[in-house]
C-alpha positions, 0 to 999 in steps of 0.5 A: 785550688785543692782542698786536702781536708775533703780531697776535692778541687775548688774551681768555682767562686761558690765552691770557694765560699763554701770551702772558706765558710766550712773551714772557718767553722770547723777550724775556728768556731767549733774548737773555740766554742768547746774551749769556752764551754769548758772554761765556763764550766770550770771557772764559774761559780755554780753554787747558786743552783739549788739542790736538795740537802740529800743530794748535797750530802751524797755528792761532792760539791763543784768546788771540791771537784775543782780542787781535786782537778787542780791538785 
């Protein structure tokens, strides 16, 4: 079997296992974990994190940033 992603030929069973695991993580786990991290960042309520009153006055809140993104 030829692996076009890495330009190598897979001939042994151990190479095949490495090939399957490598592709499983690169093509499925990594993109899904990035997607979940972005979705958690956008959709969770982060207002429970305590910030000082000075920081609160200087910056936009996460709710305002979300509203700007979705407009």
